[in-house]
C-alpha positions in Angstrom: 104.5 40.6 115.5 104.1 38.6 118.6 107.1 39.1 120.9 108.1 37.5 124.4 107.2 40.0 127.5 109.7 40.7 129.9 110.5 38.2 132.1 109.1 40.2 135.1 105.7 40.2 133.4 106.3 36.3 132.6 106.9 35.8 136.6 104.2 38.1 137.7 101.7 36.0 135.1 103.3 32.6 137.0 102.8 34.1 140.6 99.3 34.6 139.7 98.7 31.0 138.0 100.2 29.0 140.8 97.7 31.3 143.2 94.6 30.1 141.4 95.8 26.8 140.5 97.5 24.9 143.8 96.8 26.6 146.9 98.9 24.0 148.7 101.9 24.5 146.2 101.8 28.6 146.3 102.0 28.8 149.8 105.1 26.4 150.1 106.5 27.9 147.1 106.7 31.2 149.4 109.6 29.9 151.5 111.9 29.7 148.7 114.3 32.5 148.0 113.5 35.3 145.2 115.4 33.6 142.5 114.4 30.2 142.9 110.6 31.1 143.7 110.5 32.7 140.5 112.0 30.2 138.8 109.5 27.3 140.3 106.6 29.9 139.4 107.6 30.0 135.8 107.7 25.9 135.8 104.6 25.3 137.6 102.8 27.9 135.1 103.8 25.9 131.9 102.6 22.4 133.7 99.4 23.9 134.4 99.1 25.2 131.0 99.7 22.2 129.7 97.6 20.5 131.5 94.8 22.7 130.8 95.3 22.6 127.3 95.0 18.3 127.6 91.9 18.1 129.4 90.2 21.0 128.2 89.6 22.8 131.2 90.6 26.2 133.5 93.2 26.1 136.4 92.2 22.4 137.0 88.5 23.0 137.1 86.0 20.8 135.6 87.0 18.8 131.9 85.8 20.8 128.9 84.9 19.0 125.7 87.0 16.1 125.3 86.9 16.0 121.5 90.2 16.3 119.3 92.2 15.7 122.1 95.4 15.0 119.3 94.9 18.4 118.5 95.2 19.5 122.3 98.6 17.2 122.5 99.8 18.6 119.4 99.5 22.6 120.3 101.6 21.6 123.5 104.0 20.0 121.7 104.4 23.0 119.3 103.7 25.6 122.1 106.9 23.6 124.2 109.2 23.3 121.1 108.9 27.3 120.3 109.5 28.6 123.7 112.9 26.2 123.8 114.1 28.0 120.7 113.3 31.0 122.2 110.3 32.1 119.8 107.2 33.7 121.2 104.3 31.7 121.5 101.4 34.1 122.1 101.1 32.1 125.7 102.6 33.8 128.5 102.9 30.3 130.3 105.0 28.6 127.4 107.3 31.6 127.2 107.8 31.9 130.7 108.7 28.0 130.4 111.4 29.0 127.3 113.1 31.5 130.1 113.2 29.1 133.2 114.6 26.5 130.7 117.3 28.3 129.4 118.0 29.5 132.9 118.3 26.4 134.4 119.5 24.1 131.8 115.9 22.0 131.1 116.0 20.3 128.0 113.4 19.2 125.3 114.1 15.5 126.1 112.6 16.6 130.1 109.9 18.4 128.8 109.1 15.3 126.3 109.0 13.0 129.5 106.0 15.3 131.2 104.5 15.6 127.8 104.2 11.6 127.6 102.1 11.8 130.3 99.4 13.7 128.3 99.6 11.7 125.3 98.8 8.8 127.3 95.5 10.8 128.3 94.9 11.4 125.1 95.4 7.8 123.8 92.1 7.1 126.4 95.0 5.0 128.1 94.4 2.8 131.2 97.2 1.1 133.7 97.0 -2.5 133.8 99.6 -3.2 136.4 101.4 -1.4 139.1 104.4 -0.8 137.0 101.9 1.0 134.3 100.4 3.3 137.0 104.0 4.4 138.5 105.0 5.0 134.5 102.1 7.3 134.3 102.8 9.1 137.7 106.5 9.3 136.6 105.7 11.0 133.4 103.0 13.6 135.0 104.9 14.1 138.1 108.2 12.4 139.0 109.5 13.9 135.6 108.4 17.3 136.8 110.0 16.7 140.1 113.3 16.2 138.0 112.9 19.8 136.5 111.9 21.4 139.8 115.2 20.2 141.3 116.9 21.7 138.4 115.4 24.8 138.9 116.6 24.7 142.6 120.1 24.5 141.6 120.6 20.5 141.6 123.4 19.3 139.5 122.4 17.3 136.2 125.3 14.9 137.6 123.8 14.6 141.2 121.5 11.6 139.8 120.7 10.3 143.2 119.2 13.7 144.6 117.4 13.8 141.4 115.9 10.3 141.8 114.7 11.9 145.1 113.1 14.6 143.5 111.8 12.3 141.2 110.3 10.0 144.1 108.5 13.2 145.7 106.3 13.9 142.1 105.6 10.2 142.5 104.2 10.6 146.1 102.3 13.3 145.2 100.4 12.1 142.0 99.9 9.3 143.9 98.1 11.2 146.5 96.0 13.0 143.0 95.0 9.6 142.3 93.4 8.5 145.4 91.8 11.8 146.0 90.7 12.2 142.4 88.8 8.6 142.1 85.5 10.3 141.8 86.2 12.8 139.5 87.8 10.9 137.1 85.5 8.4 137.2 83.1 10.9 136.2 85.1 11.8 133.4 85.5 7.8 132.4 89.0 7.6 133.6 90.6 5.0 136.4 94.5 5.6 137.2 94.2 2.3 139.4 95.6 -0.6 138.1 93.2 -2.8 136.3 95.1 -5.9 137.8 94.4 -4.2 141.4 90.8 -4.4 140.3 90.5 -8.0 139.3 92.2 -9.1 142.3 89.7 -7.4 144.1 86.9 -8.7 142.8 86.0 -5.2 141.6 84.8 -4.9 137.6 86.9 -2.3 136.1 84.4 1.0 135.6 82.7 0.0 138.6 84.9 0.8 141.3 82.8 3.7 142.6 79.7 2.0 143.1 78.7 1.9 146.6 78.8 -1.7 147.3 82.3 -2.1 146.3 83.6 1.3 148.5 85.3 -1.6 151.3 87.4 -3.4 148.5 88.4 0.0 147.2 89.5 1.5 150.6 92.3 -1.2 150.3 93.4 -0.4 147.1 93.8 2.8 148.0 95.5 1.8 151.0 97.9 0.0 149.1 98.1 3.0 147.0 98.7 4.9 149.9 101.4 3.0 151.1 103.5 3.0 148.0 103.4 6.9 148.4 104.5 7.0 152.1 108.0 5.1 151.0 108.6 7.4 148.2 107.7 10.5 150.3 110.5 9.1 152.8 112.9 8.9 149.9 112.1 12.4 148.9 113.2 13.7 152.6 116.6 12.3 152.0 117.2 14.6 149.0 115.3 17.3 150.5 118.0 17.3 153.1 120.8 18.3 150.5 119.3 21.4 149.5 120.1 24.9 150.6 118.0 25.9 153.5 115.0 27.5 152.3 114.7 25.3 149.3 114.4 22.5 151.8 112.3 24.3 153.8 109.6 24.8 151.1 110.0 21.2 150.2 109.7 19.7 153.3 106.6 22.4 153.8 105.1 21.0 150.4 105.5 17.3 150.9 103.9 18.0 154.7 101.2 19.2 153.2 100.3 17.4 150.0 100.8 14.2 152.1 98.2 15.1 154.2 95.9 14.9 151.3 96.5 11.2 150.8 96.7 10.6 154.4 93.1 12.5 154.9 92.0 10.1 151.8 93.1 7.1 153.8 91.7 8.1 157.3 88.2 8.8 155.7 87.9 5.1 154.6 84.7 4.4 152.3 83.7 8.5 152.9 87.0 9.9 151.0 84.7 10.7 148.1 81.7 12.1 149.8 83.7 15.5 149.0 86.6 16.5 147.5 89.6 16.2 150.3 91.2 19.5 150.9 93.7 20.7 153.3 92.9 24.4 155.7 95.0 27.2 155.8 95.8 26.1 159.5 96.6 22.7 158.6 99.1 24.4 155.8 100.5 27.0 158.4 101.0 24.1 161.2 103.4 22.4 158.2 105.2 25.6 157.5 105.8 25.8 160.9 106.8 22.2 161.8 109.2 22.2 158.6 111.2 25.2 159.5 112.4 23.0 162.9 112.9 19.7 160.1 115.0 21.9 158.0 117.7 23.1 161.0 118.0 19.2 162.0 120.6 16.9 160.1 118.7 15.2 157.5 117.8 11.3 157.5 120.5 9.5 155.6 118.4 7.0 154.5 114.6 6.1 153.8 114.5 2.7 155.7 114.9 -0.8 154.5 110.9 -1.2 154.4 111.1 2.1 151.8 113.7 0.8 149.6 111.5 -2.2 149.2 108.7 -0.8 147.6 110.3 2.2 145.5 110.1 2.3 141.9 113.0 3.9 140.7 113.0 6.8 138.1 115.7 4.2 136.0 113.3 1.9 136.1 110.5 4.1 134.9 112.5 5.7 132.3 113.2 2.6 130.7 109.9 1.5 130.5 108.8 4.5 128.8 111.5 3.8 126.0 110.4 0.6 124.8 
């Protein structure tokens, strides 16, 4: 009979998962207090397991056999449902999710918001408009940001802070999109809106061809500008967290924000090699963020950023249509 491992074993598994799956977030997660750190790891392990199942990969590595995507999606849904019911799944990442969900009030609806992003990929979906792109970002990262906020103790009634947490997820995913254009193209995917490509006279599916690089750089700059606006909003929400959580989130924001900044500054050479932040850069953000965490938080993200924000409410409503 399959049983759920002890919480300590599930946490150890999750710690190993984040160490292998995301060096950037692993560094920032060490800054949380023990309780929040363990919960963040448990949530991350579920996200990593879902992503790997959806793309038939290991720790975000090379994509595997992409046949039968609906079967993999069904597995994600089945294991998540069992975990939320407190039933052993035989997978420590899902069992750990069940533990953190019960501890923090994460619901099936919260999980479904994330799984909906994997469902889009299983349908070979492409964003036609900017709104479509942002809806995808909401599912695969914004909704995760909301769950992370719940894990850090933000009450579900604090809608504005949950909105800011969603904004951070949106910013992170936009950084992923611009960094991974080459890898996604190799897998037959593109998360830049078709309307953007058409307006730039780039035939869909041809955006990585060398003679379209100059036009592509302009589109990437546009995506990065949207990401910066959501990052600014997220910093407002981070200021409302307890000190150690604030320090961790500000560190992660800086580290991950550097990915988008490096892609944008590299121009047409951004995809010659995969962009990543080094250990020294990560340490620098940890040091700067402890100072920022001790200062009064910004009260507002600024008029310019507000005008570019896609709200959690907007994107959730689009998802329900």
